[in-house]
Backbone as XML, in Angstrom:
<?xml version="1.0"?>
<chain id="A" units="angstrom">
  <residue number="1" name="UNK">
    <atom name="N" x="0.819" y="-1.268" z="-0.032"/>
    <atom name="CA" x="-0.017" y="0.001" z="-0.051"/>
    <atom name="C" x="0.877" y="1.278" z="0.024"/>
  </residue>
  <residue number="2" name="UNK">
    <atom name="N" x="0.427" y="2.332" z="-0.738"/>
    <atom name="CA" x="1.175" y="3.585" z="-0.781"/>
    <atom name="C" x="0.830" y="4.291" z="0.563"/>
  </residue>
  <residue number="3" name="UNK">
    <atom name="N" x="1.732" y="5.273" z="0.760"/>
    <atom name="CA" x="1.540" y="6.208" z="1.922"/>
    <atom name="C" x="0.191" y="6.882" z="1.920"/>
  </residue>
  <residue number="4" name="UNK">
    <atom name="N" x="-0.028" y="7.459" z="0.753"/>
    <atom name="CA" x="-1.428" y="8.204" z="0.714"/>
    <atom name="C" x="-2.539" y="7.298" z="0.820"/>
  </residue>
  <residue number="5" name="UNK">
    <atom name="N" x="-2.558" y="6.175" z="0.410"/>
    <atom name="CA" x="-3.644" y="5.286" z="0.676"/>
    <atom name="C" x="-3.878" y="4.793" z="2.164"/>
  </residue>
  <residue number="6" name="UNK">
    <atom name="N" x="-2.614" y="4.820" z="2.681"/>
    <atom name="CA" x="-2.571" y="4.334" z="4.209"/>
    <atom name="C" x="-3.204" y="5.674" z="4.996"/>
  </residue>
  <residue number="7" name="UNK">
    <atom name="N" x="-2.789" y="6.759" z="4.570"/>
    <atom name="CA" x="-3.316" y="7.949" z="5.255"/>
    <atom name="C" x="-4.938" y="8.068" z="5.037"/>
  </residue>
  <residue number="8" name="UNK">
    <atom name="N" x="-5.405" y="7.753" z="4.017"/>
    <atom name="CA" x="-6.789" y="7.837" z="3.739"/>
    <atom name="C" x="-7.405" y="6.748" z="4.583"/>
  </residue>
  <residue number="9" name="UNK">
    <atom name="N" x="-6.835" y="5.588" z="4.626"/>
    <atom name="CA" x="-7.441" y="4.538" z="5.416"/>
    <atom name="C" x="-7.338" y="4.833" z="6.919"/>
  </residue>
  <residue number="10" name="UNK">
    <atom name="N" x="-6.338" y="5.574" z="7.310"/>
    <atom name="CA" x="-6.103" y="5.888" z="8.725"/>
    <atom name="C" x="-7.279" y="7.029" z="9.014"/>
  </residue>
  <residue number="11" name="UNK">
    <atom name="N" x="-7.494" y="7.886" z="8.305"/>
    <atom name="CA" x="-8.586" y="8.860" z="8.432"/>
    <atom name="C" x="-9.876" y="8.318" z="8.494"/>
  </residue>
  <residue number="12" name="UNK">
    <atom name="N" x="-10.239" y="7.358" z="7.629"/>
    <atom name="CA" x="-11.507" y="6.530" z="7.725"/>
    <atom name="C" x="-11.496" y="5.655" z="8.994"/>
  </residue>
  <residue number="13" name="UNK">
    <atom name="N" x="-10.480" y="5.187" z="9.430"/>
    <atom name="CA" x="-10.575" y="4.377" z="10.603"/>
    <atom name="C" x="-10.741" y="5.244" z="11.864"/>
  </residue>
  <residue number="14" name="UNK">
    <atom name="N" x="-9.996" y="6.356" z="11.995"/>
    <atom name="CA" x="-10.221" y="7.296" z="12.877"/>
    <atom name="C" x="-11.651" y="7.637" z="13.249"/>
  </residue>
  <residue number="15" name="UNK">
    <atom name="N" x="-12.336" y="8.042" z="12.161"/>
    <atom name="CA" x="-13.731" y="8.607" z="12.214"/>
    <atom name="C" x="-14.517" y="7.360" z="12.671"/>
  </residue>
  <residue number="16" name="UNK">
    <atom name="N" x="-14.358" y="6.124" z="12.067"/>
    <atom name="CA" x="-15.153" y="5.071" z="12.318"/>
    <atom name="C" x="-14.969" y="4.582" z="13.773"/>
  </residue>
  <residue number="17" name="UNK">
    <atom name="N" x="-13.944" y="4.749" z="14.356"/>
    <atom name="CA" x="-13.636" y="4.377" z="15.625"/>
    <atom name="C" x="-14.424" y="5.342" z="16.688"/>
  </residue>
  <residue number="18" name="UNK">
    <atom name="N" x="-14.216" y="6.680" z="16.422"/>
    <atom name="CA" x="-15.023" y="7.578" z="17.282"/>
    <atom name="C" x="-16.525" y="7.498" z="17.244"/>
  </residue>
  <residue number="19" name="UNK">
    <atom name="N" x="-17.088" y="7.230" z="15.868"/>
    <atom name="CA" x="-18.476" y="7.183" z="15.624"/>
    <atom name="C" x="-18.953" y="5.901" z="16.364"/>
  </residue>
  <residue number="20" name="UNK">
    <atom name="N" x="-18.332" y="4.743" z="16.181"/>
    <atom name="CA" x="-18.663" y="3.543" z="16.790"/>
    <atom name="C" x="-18.691" y="3.664" z="18.338"/>
  </residue>
  <residue number="21" name="UNK">
    <atom name="N" x="-17.744" y="4.287" z="18.996"/>
    <atom name="CA" x="-17.695" y="4.446" z="20.385"/>
    <atom name="C" x="-18.819" y="5.223" z="20.827"/>
  </residue>
  <residue number="22" name="UNK">
    <atom name="N" x="-19.085" y="6.363" z="20.160"/>
    <atom name="CA" x="-20.330" y="7.104" z="20.547"/>
    <atom name="C" x="-21.548" y="6.381" z="20.359"/>
  </residue>
  <residue number="23" name="UNK">
    <atom name="N" x="-21.741" y="5.653" z="19.269"/>
    <atom name="CA" x="-22.943" y="4.753" z="19.047"/>
    <atom name="C" x="-23.088" y="3.665" z="20.070"/>
  </residue>
  <residue number="24" name="UNK">
    <atom name="N" x="-22.053" y="3.053" z="20.537"/>
    <atom name="CA" x="-22.014" y="2.017" z="21.565"/>
    <atom name="C" x="-22.385" y="2.672" z="22.879"/>
  </residue>
  <residue number="25" name="UNK">
    <atom name="N" x="-21.911" y="3.839" z="23.149"/>
    <atom name="CA" x="-22.230" y="4.534" z="24.511"/>
    <atom name="C" x="-23.798" y="4.940" z="24.401"/>
  </residue>
  <residue number="26" name="UNK">
    <atom name="N" x="-24.229" y="5.326" z="23.145"/>
    <atom name="CA" x="-25.562" y="5.785" z="23.012"/>
    <atom name="C" x="-26.634" y="4.625" z="23.220"/>
  </residue>
  <residue number="27" name="UNK">
    <atom name="N" x="-26.152" y="3.493" z="22.574"/>
    <atom name="CA" x="-26.965" y="2.247" z="22.794"/>
    <atom name="C" x="-27.090" y="1.861" z="24.296"/>
  </residue>
  <residue number="28" name="UNK">
    <atom name="N" x="-25.917" y="1.891" z="25.118"/>
    <atom name="CA" x="-25.894" y="1.678" z="26.410"/>
    <atom name="C" x="-26.803" y="2.550" z="27.143"/>
  </residue>
  <residue number="29" name="UNK">
    <atom name="N" x="-27.044" y="3.924" z="26.794"/>
    <atom name="CA" x="-27.760" y="4.778" z="27.503"/>
    <atom name="C" x="-29.275" y="4.795" z="27.277"/>
  </residue>
  <residue number="30" name="UNK">
    <atom name="N" x="-29.538" y="4.200" z="25.949"/>
    <atom name="CA" x="-31.052" y="4.443" z="25.527"/>
    <atom name="C" x="-31.535" y="3.120" z="25.304"/>
  </residue>
  <residue number="31" name="UNK">
    <atom name="N" x="-30.912" y="2.131" z="24.604"/>
    <atom name="CA" x="-31.728" y="0.825" z="24.257"/>
    <atom name="C" x="-31.568" y="-0.263" z="25.082"/>
  </residue>
  <residue number="32" name="UNK">
    <atom name="N" x="-30.344" y="-0.139" z="25.884"/>
    <atom name="CA" x="-29.804" y="-1.362" z="26.627"/>
    <atom name="C" x="-30.934" y="-1.732" z="27.680"/>
  </residue>
  <residue number="33" name="UNK">
    <atom name="N" x="-31.519" y="-0.751" z="28.400"/>
    <atom name="CA" x="-32.532" y="-1.184" z="29.400"/>
    <atom name="C" x="-33.933" y="-1.644" z="28.747"/>
  </residue>
  <residue number="34" name="UNK">
    <atom name="N" x="-34.171" y="-1.410" z="27.447"/>
    <atom name="CA" x="-35.512" y="-1.674" z="26.974"/>
    <atom name="C" x="-35.491" y="-3.125" z="26.348"/>
  </residue>
  <residue number="35" name="UNK">
    <atom name="N" x="-34.389" y="-3.772" z="26.022"/>
    <atom name="CA" x="-34.402" y="-5.125" z="25.435"/>
    <atom name="C" x="-34.629" y="-6.042" z="26.606"/>
  </residue>
  <residue number="36" name="UNK">
    <atom name="N" x="-35.529" y="-7.158" z="26.336"/>
    <atom name="CA" x="-35.888" y="-7.905" z="27.430"/>
    <atom name="C" x="-34.883" y="-8.915" z="27.804"/>
  </residue>
  <residue number="37" name="UNK">
    <atom name="N" x="-34.942" y="-9.166" z="29.149"/>
    <atom name="CA" x="-34.037" y="-10.220" z="29.775"/>
    <atom name="C" x="-34.990" y="-11.396" z="30.423"/>
  </residue>
  <residue number="38" name="UNK">
    <atom name="N" x="-34.636" y="-12.496" z="30.183"/>
    <atom name="CA" x="-35.384" y="-13.614" z="30.764"/>
    <atom name="C" x="-35.174" y="-13.536" z="32.243"/>
  </residue>
  <residue number="39" name="UNK">
    <atom name="N" x="-36.289" y="-13.783" z="32.949"/>
    <atom name="CA" x="-36.056" y="-13.760" z="34.536"/>
    <atom name="C" x="-35.224" y="-14.859" z="34.926"/>
  </residue>
  <residue number="40" name="UNK">
    <atom name="N" x="-34.321" y="-14.635" z="35.864"/>
    <atom name="CA" x="-33.254" y="-15.366" z="36.251"/>
    <atom name="C" x="-32.072" y="-15.714" z="35.571"/>
  </residue>
  <residue number="41" name="UNK">
    <atom name="N" x="-32.059" y="-14.976" z="34.272"/>
    <atom name="CA" x="-30.891" y="-15.295" z="33.448"/>
    <atom name="C" x="-29.791" y="-14.320" z="33.725"/>
  </residue>
  <residue number="42" name="UNK">
    <atom name="N" x="-28.622" y="-14.639" z="33.671"/>
    <atom name="CA" x="-27.417" y="-13.814" z="33.971"/>
    <atom name="C" x="-27.280" y="-12.803" z="32.855"/>
  </residue>
  <residue number="43" name="UNK">
    <atom name="N" x="-27.566" y="-13.160" z="31.608"/>
    <atom name="CA" x="-27.306" y="-12.213" z="30.569"/>
    <atom name="C" x="-28.543" y="-12.172" z="29.657"/>
  </residue>
  <residue number="44" name="UNK">
    <atom name="N" x="-28.734" y="-11.021" z="29.055"/>
    <atom name="CA" x="-29.961" y="-10.847" z="28.135"/>
    <atom name="C" x="-29.415" y="-10.553" z="26.811"/>
  </residue>
  <residue number="45" name="UNK">
    <atom name="N" x="-30.278" y="-10.286" z="25.924"/>
    <atom name="CA" x="-29.993" y="-9.942" z="24.531"/>
    <atom name="C" x="-29.368" y="-8.549" z="24.507"/>
  </residue>
  <residue number="46" name="UNK">
    <atom name="N" x="-29.642" y="-7.690" z="25.248"/>
    <atom name="CA" x="-28.803" y="-6.388" z="25.367"/>
    <atom name="C" x="-27.415" y="-6.658" z="25.666"/>
  </residue>
  <residue number="47" name="UNK">
    <atom name="N" x="-27.114" y="-7.564" z="26.618"/>
    <atom name="CA" x="-25.764" y="-7.839" z="26.854"/>
    <atom name="C" x="-25.049" y="-8.283" z="25.717"/>
  </residue>
  <residue number="48" name="UNK">
    <atom name="N" x="-25.590" y="-9.143" z="24.928"/>
    <atom name="CA" x="-24.962" y="-9.787" z="23.689"/>
    <atom name="C" x="-24.722" y="-8.714" z="22.648"/>
  </residue>
  <residue number="49" name="UNK">
    <atom name="N" x="-25.671" y="-7.701" z="22.447"/>
    <atom name="CA" x="-25.445" y="-6.670" z="21.585"/>
    <atom name="C" x="-24.389" y="-5.711" z="22.156"/>
  </residue>
  <residue number="50" name="UNK">
    <atom name="N" x="-24.448" y="-5.467" z="23.361"/>
    <atom name="CA" x="-23.322" y="-4.636" z="23.874"/>
    <atom name="C" x="-21.956" y="-5.270" z="23.806"/>
  </residue>
  <residue number="51" name="UNK">
    <atom name="N" x="-21.859" y="-6.614" z="24.014"/>
    <atom name="CA" x="-20.638" y="-7.236" z="23.828"/>
    <atom name="C" x="-20.128" y="-7.204" z="22.399"/>
  </residue>
  <residue number="52" name="UNK">
    <atom name="N" x="-20.982" y="-7.390" z="21.487"/>
    <atom name="CA" x="-20.647" y="-7.303" z="19.981"/>
    <atom name="C" x="-20.106" y="-5.854" z="19.668"/>
  </residue>
  <residue number="53" name="UNK">
    <atom name="N" x="-20.827" y="-4.944" z="20.064"/>
    <atom name="CA" x="-20.431" y="-3.592" z="19.835"/>
    <atom name="C" x="-18.959" y="-3.243" z="20.468"/>
  </residue>
  <residue number="54" name="UNK">
    <atom name="N" x="-18.738" y="-3.778" z="21.661"/>
    <atom name="CA" x="-17.464" y="-3.569" z="22.247"/>
    <atom name="C" x="-16.276" y="-4.420" z="21.492"/>
  </residue>
  <residue number="55" name="UNK">
    <atom name="N" x="-16.689" y="-5.574" z="21.008"/>
    <atom name="CA" x="-15.679" y="-6.384" z="20.305"/>
    <atom name="C" x="-15.389" y="-5.907" z="18.889"/>
  </residue>
  <residue number="56" name="UNK">
    <atom name="N" x="-16.492" y="-5.240" z="18.310"/>
    <atom name="CA" x="-16.110" y="-4.493" z="17.085"/>
    <atom name="C" x="-15.416" y="-3.164" z="17.233"/>
  </residue>
  <residue number="57" name="UNK">
    <atom name="N" x="-15.620" y="-2.571" z="18.241"/>
    <atom name="CA" x="-14.803" y="-1.374" z="18.611"/>
    <atom name="C" x="-13.387" y="-1.752" z="18.848"/>
  </residue>
  <residue number="58" name="UNK">
    <atom name="N" x="-13.150" y="-2.903" z="19.640"/>
    <atom name="CA" x="-11.763" y="-3.337" z="19.918"/>
    <atom name="C" x="-11.027" y="-3.605" z="18.492"/>
  </residue>
  <residue number="59" name="UNK">
    <atom name="N" x="-11.808" y="-4.286" z="17.642"/>
    <atom name="CA" x="-11.175" y="-4.635" z="16.360"/>
    <atom name="C" x="-10.820" y="-3.540" z="15.482"/>
  </residue>
  <residue number="60" name="UNK">
    <atom name="N" x="-11.688" y="-2.553" z="15.552"/>
    <atom name="CA" x="-11.410" y="-1.288" z="14.722"/>
    <atom name="C" x="-10.396" y="-0.464" z="15.256"/>
  </residue>
  <residue number="61" name="UNK">
    <atom name="N" x="-10.266" y="-0.395" z="16.787"/>
    <atom name="CA" x="-9.300" y="0.329" z="17.449"/>
    <atom name="C" x="-7.866" y="-0.335" z="16.995"/>
  </residue>
  <residue number="62" name="UNK">
    <atom name="N" x="-7.892" y="-1.602" z="17.108"/>
    <atom name="CA" x="-6.630" y="-2.442" z="16.713"/>
    <atom name="C" x="-6.234" y="-2.074" z="15.317"/>
  </residue>
  <residue number="63" name="UNK">
    <atom name="N" x="-7.091" y="-2.054" z="14.430"/>
    <atom name="CA" x="-6.818" y="-1.752" z="12.987"/>
    <atom name="C" x="-6.275" y="-0.401" z="12.917"/>
  </residue>
  <residue number="64" name="UNK">
    <atom name="N" x="-6.878" y="0.565" z="13.512"/>
    <atom name="CA" x="-6.371" y="1.894" z="13.548"/>
    <atom name="C" x="-5.011" y="2.026" z="13.913"/>
  </residue>
  <residue number="65" name="UNK">
    <atom name="N" x="-4.914" y="1.489" z="15.171"/>
    <atom name="CA" x="-3.450" y="1.369" z="15.673"/>
    <atom name="C" x="-2.562" y="0.838" z="14.882"/>
  </residue>
  <residue number="66" name="UNK">
    <atom name="N" x="-2.701" y="-0.261" z="14.187"/>
    <atom name="CA" x="-1.858" y="-0.927" z="13.282"/>
    <atom name="C" x="-1.554" y="-0.117" z="12.004"/>
  </residue>
  <residue number="67" name="UNK">
    <atom name="N" x="-2.562" y="0.619" z="11.518"/>
    <atom name="CA" x="-2.257" y="1.613" z="10.389"/>
    <atom name="C" x="-1.293" y="2.704" z="10.814"/>
  </residue>
  <residue number="68" name="UNK">
    <atom name="N" x="-1.492" y="3.198" z="12.027"/>
    <atom name="CA" x="-0.620" y="4.128" z="12.426"/>
    <atom name="C" x="0.823" y="3.709" z="12.750"/>
  </residue>
  <residue number="69" name="UNK">
    <atom name="N" x="0.987" y="2.373" z="13.097"/>
    <atom name="CA" x="2.242" y="1.887" z="13.110"/>
    <atom name="C" x="2.833" y="1.717" z="11.774"/>
  </residue>
  <residue number="70" name="UNK">
    <atom name="N" x="2.068" y="1.132" z="10.847"/>
    <atom name="CA" x="2.490" y="1.037" z="9.371"/>
    <atom name="C" x="2.935" y="2.379" z="8.885"/>
  </residue>
  <residue number="71" name="UNK">
    <atom name="N" x="2.166" y="3.422" z="9.029"/>
    <atom name="CA" x="2.497" y="4.734" z="8.609"/>
    <atom name="C" x="3.838" y="5.232" z="9.165"/>
  </residue>
  <residue number="72" name="UNK">
    <atom name="N" x="4.134" y="4.974" z="10.539"/>
    <atom name="CA" x="5.324" y="5.433" z="11.119"/>
    <atom name="C" x="6.484" y="4.705" z="10.658"/>
  </residue>
  <residue number="73" name="UNK">
    <atom name="N" x="6.353" y="3.504" z="10.133"/>
    <atom name="CA" x="7.316" y="2.679" z="9.576"/>
    <atom name="C" x="7.672" y="3.129" z="8.075"/>
  </residue>
  <residue number="74" name="UNK">
    <atom name="N" x="6.715" y="3.720" z="7.395"/>
    <atom name="CA" x="6.905" y="4.110" z="6.033"/>
    <atom name="C" x="7.149" y="5.553" z="5.827"/>
  </residue>
  <residue number="75" name="UNK">
    <atom name="N" x="7.134" y="6.371" z="7.105"/>
    <atom name="CA" x="7.307" y="7.777" z="6.861"/>
    <atom name="C" x="8.789" y="8.007" z="6.504"/>
  </residue>
  <residue number="76" name="UNK">
    <atom name="N" x="8.888" y="9.041" z="5.518"/>
    <atom name="CA" x="10.245" y="9.423" z="4.909"/>
    <atom name="C" x="10.625" y="10.714" z="5.651"/>
  </residue>
  <residue number="77" name="UNK">
    <atom name="N" x="9.746" y="11.537" z="6.312"/>
    <atom name="CA" x="10.328" y="12.814" z="6.861"/>
    <atom name="C" x="9.875" y="12.795" z="8.308"/>
  </residue>
  <residue number="78" name="UNK">
    <atom name="N" x="10.359" y="13.829" z="9.003"/>
    <atom name="CA" x="9.975" y="13.867" z="10.426"/>
    <atom name="C" x="8.629" y="14.305" z="10.677"/>
  </residue>
  <residue number="79" name="UNK">
    <atom name="N" x="8.051" y="15.263" z="9.725"/>
    <atom name="CA" x="6.607" y="15.651" z="9.757"/>
    <atom name="C" x="5.757" y="14.444" z="9.541"/>
  </residue>
  <residue number="80" name="UNK">
    <atom name="N" x="5.980" y="13.667" z="8.544"/>
    <atom name="CA" x="5.209" y="12.476" z="8.331"/>
    <atom name="C" x="5.092" y="11.569" z="9.605"/>
  </residue>
  <residue number="81" name="UNK">
    <atom name="N" x="6.300" y="11.306" z="10.065"/>
    <atom name="CA" x="6.534" y="10.508" z="11.233"/>
    <atom name="C" x="5.670" y="10.943" z="12.386"/>
  </residue>
  <residue number="82" name="UNK">
    <atom name="N" x="5.705" y="12.252" z="12.653"/>
    <atom name="CA" x="4.955" y="12.845" z="13.722"/>
    <atom name="C" x="3.502" y="12.763" z="13.591"/>
  </residue>
  <residue number="83" name="UNK">
    <atom name="N" x="2.940" y="12.977" z="12.192"/>
    <atom name="CA" x="1.497" y="12.766" z="12.015"/>
    <atom name="C" x="1.076" y="11.345" z="11.996"/>
  </residue>
  <residue number="84" name="UNK">
    <atom name="N" x="2.076" y="10.212" z="11.848"/>
    <atom name="CA" x="1.566" y="8.936" z="11.818"/>
    <atom name="C" x="1.146" y="8.289" z="13.113"/>
  </residue>
  <residue number="85" name="UNK">
    <atom name="N" x="1.520" y="9.068" z="14.232"/>
    <atom name="CA" x="1.098" y="8.461" z="15.554"/>
    <atom name="C" x="-0.342" y="8.870" z="15.896"/>
  </residue>
  <residue number="86" name="UNK">
    <atom name="N" x="-0.930" y="9.700" z="15.265"/>
    <atom name="CA" x="-2.228" y="10.157" z="15.467"/>
    <atom name="C" x="-3.252" y="8.964" z="15.403"/>
  </residue>
  <residue number="87" name="UNK">
    <atom name="N" x="-3.205" y="8.132" z="14.271"/>
    <atom name="CA" x="-4.102" y="6.906" z="14.293"/>
    <atom name="C" x="-3.858" y="6.033" z="15.414"/>
  </residue>
  <residue number="88" name="UNK">
    <atom name="N" x="-2.716" y="5.722" z="15.866"/>
    <atom name="CA" x="-2.469" y="4.920" z="16.941"/>
    <atom name="C" x="-2.945" y="5.610" z="18.119"/>
  </residue>
  <residue number="89" name="UNK">
    <atom name="N" x="-2.812" y="6.780" z="18.395"/>
    <atom name="CA" x="-3.266" y="7.455" z="19.593"/>
    <atom name="C" x="-4.676" y="7.458" z="19.656"/>
  </residue>
  <residue number="90" name="UNK">
    <atom name="N" x="-5.468" y="7.752" z="18.558"/>
    <atom name="CA" x="-6.961" y="7.795" z="18.485"/>
    <atom name="C" x="-7.490" y="6.407" z="18.717"/>
  </residue>
  <residue number="91" name="UNK">
    <atom name="N" x="-6.836" y="5.443" z="18.197"/>
    <atom name="CA" x="-7.233" y="3.950" z="18.333"/>
    <atom name="C" x="-7.158" y="3.532" z="19.867"/>
  </residue>
  <residue number="92" name="UNK">
    <atom name="N" x="-6.102" y="3.767" z="20.443"/>
    <atom name="CA" x="-5.675" y="3.262" z="21.825"/>
    <atom name="C" x="-6.639" y="4.125" z="22.835"/>
  </residue>
  <residue number="93" name="UNK">
    <atom name="N" x="-6.603" y="5.471" z="22.648"/>
    <atom name="CA" x="-7.282" y="6.426" z="23.651"/>
    <atom name="C" x="-8.731" y="6.062" z="23.523"/>
  </residue>
  <residue number="94" name="UNK">
    <atom name="N" x="-9.339" y="6.054" z="22.395"/>
    <atom name="CA" x="-10.757" y="5.774" z="22.221"/>
    <atom name="C" x="-11.315" y="4.584" z="22.987"/>
  </residue>
  <residue number="95" name="UNK">
    <atom name="N" x="-10.522" y="3.521" z="22.827"/>
    <atom name="CA" x="-10.842" y="2.162" z="23.457"/>
    <atom name="C" x="-10.810" y="2.377" z="24.969"/>
  </residue>
  <residue number="96" name="UNK">
    <atom name="N" x="-9.692" y="2.951" z="25.511"/>
    <atom name="CA" x="-9.536" y="3.214" z="26.921"/>
    <atom name="C" x="-10.613" y="4.197" z="27.398"/>
  </residue>
  <residue number="97" name="UNK">
    <atom name="N" x="-10.889" y="5.208" z="26.774"/>
    <atom name="CA" x="-12.013" y="6.115" z="27.251"/>
    <atom name="C" x="-13.401" y="5.418" z="27.171"/>
  </residue>
  <residue number="98" name="UNK">
    <atom name="N" x="-13.686" y="4.455" z="26.039"/>
    <atom name="CA" x="-14.786" y="3.762" z="26.175"/>
    <atom name="C" x="-14.958" y="2.643" z="27.276"/>
  </residue>
  <residue number="99" name="UNK">
    <atom name="N" x="-13.899" y="2.088" z="27.640"/>
    <atom name="CA" x="-13.789" y="1.162" z="28.624"/>
    <atom name="C" x="-14.034" y="1.747" z="30.081"/>
  </residue>
  <residue number="100" name="UNK">
    <atom name="N" x="-13.486" y="2.924" z="30.173"/>
    <atom name="CA" x="-13.668" y="3.656" z="31.536"/>
    <atom name="C" x="-15.204" y="4.309" z="31.536"/>
  </residue>
  <residue number="101" name="UNK">
    <atom name="N" x="-15.644" y="4.803" z="30.518"/>
    <atom name="CA" x="-17.071" y="5.419" z="30.578"/>
    <atom name="C" x="-18.217" y="4.282" z="30.401"/>
  </residue>
  <residue number="102" name="UNK">
    <atom name="N" x="-18.060" y="3.190" z="29.807"/>
    <atom name="CA" x="-19.068" y="2.196" z="29.723"/>
    <atom name="C" x="-19.937" y="1.844" z="30.957"/>
  </residue>
  <residue number="103" name="UNK">
    <atom name="N" x="-19.342" y="1.505" z="31.972"/>
    <atom name="CA" x="-20.020" y="1.217" z="33.242"/>
    <atom name="C" x="-20.715" y="2.460" z="33.889"/>
  </residue>
  <residue number="104" name="UNK">
    <atom name="N" x="-20.156" y="3.752" z="33.599"/>
    <atom name="CA" x="-20.685" y="4.867" z="34.164"/>
    <atom name="C" x="-21.896" y="5.443" z="33.509"/>
  </residue>
  <residue number="105" name="UNK">
    <atom name="N" x="-22.151" y="4.980" z="32.272"/>
    <atom name="CA" x="-23.275" y="5.418" z="31.418"/>
    <atom name="C" x="-24.652" y="5.002" z="32.152"/>
  </residue>
  <residue number="106" name="UNK">
    <atom name="N" x="-25.441" y="5.803" z="32.490"/>
    <atom name="CA" x="-26.746" y="5.416" z="33.040"/>
    <atom name="C" x="-27.630" y="4.929" z="31.878"/>
  </residue>
  <residue number="107" name="UNK">
    <atom name="N" x="-28.497" y="4.046" z="32.207"/>
    <atom name="CA" x="-29.536" y="3.590" z="31.365"/>
    <atom name="C" x="-30.633" y="4.411" z="31.505"/>
  </residue>
  <residue number="108" name="UNK">
    <atom name="N" x="-31.212" y="5.063" z="30.301"/>
    <atom name="CA" x="-32.193" y="6.135" z="30.469"/>
    <atom name="C" x="-33.457" y="5.394" z="30.118"/>
  </residue>
  <residue number="109" name="UNK">
    <atom name="N" x="-33.511" y="4.207" z="29.503"/>
    <atom name="CA" x="-34.652" y="3.348" z="29.291"/>
    <atom name="C" x="-34.979" y="2.546" z="30.531"/>
  </residue>
  <residue number="110" name="UNK">
    <atom name="N" x="-36.248" y="2.371" z="30.863"/>
    <atom name="CA" x="-36.597" y="1.492" z="31.915"/>
    <atom name="C" x="-36.393" y="0.006" z="31.679"/>
  </residue>
  <residue number="111" name="UNK">
    <atom name="N" x="-35.899" y="-0.532" z="32.744"/>
    <atom name="CA" x="-35.377" y="-2.014" z="32.599"/>
    <atom name="C" x="-36.623" y="-2.841" z="32.534"/>
  </residue>
  <residue number="112" name="UNK">
    <atom name="N" x="-36.795" y="-3.726" z="31.475"/>
    <atom name="CA" x="-37.992" y="-4.582" z="31.349"/>
    <atom name="C" x="-37.578" y="-6.111" z="31.615"/>
  </residue>
  <residue number="113" name="UNK">
    <atom name="N" x="-38.378" y="-6.719" z="32.390"/>
    <atom name="CA" x="-38.190" y="-8.199" z="32.599"/>
    <atom name="C" x="-39.509" y="-8.739" z="32.360"/>
  </residue>
  <residue number="114" name="UNK">
    <atom name="N" x="-39.761" y="-9.812" z="31.540"/>
    <atom name="CA" x="-40.938" y="-10.411" z="31.300"/>
    <atom name="C" x="-41.437" y="-11.225" z="32.478"/>
  </residue>
</chain>
C-alpha cells in the first residue's frame, strides 16, 4: 500500500472508531434497558449486543493502531512520522475512554423483565 492510501485508510478508521464508540455508548444509555431479559438469566440480548459492539470497537481500534504503526514505519520525513502517531493514539485512547465510561453510562430506558 502506498503512503497516501494508508493515510486515507487511517482517516477513515479514526472517524469510524469515534463514531462507533459514541454509538455504543448511546446504545448503552438508551436501548440497553429496553431489551428484554429472561427472569433469572445472567445475561440478556442487550448484553450480547453490547458485547458485540465492544468487540467490533476493539477490532477497529486495533486496526487503527496498526495503520498508525505502518505509517510510522513508512514515513520518510519527520513531519510524516509525527503525524503517523495520530491513528495509533486515536485507536488506543478511544478504547480506553470507552472502557472507562461504559460502566458509568446510566440507562435512560426502563429495565424490562418479562
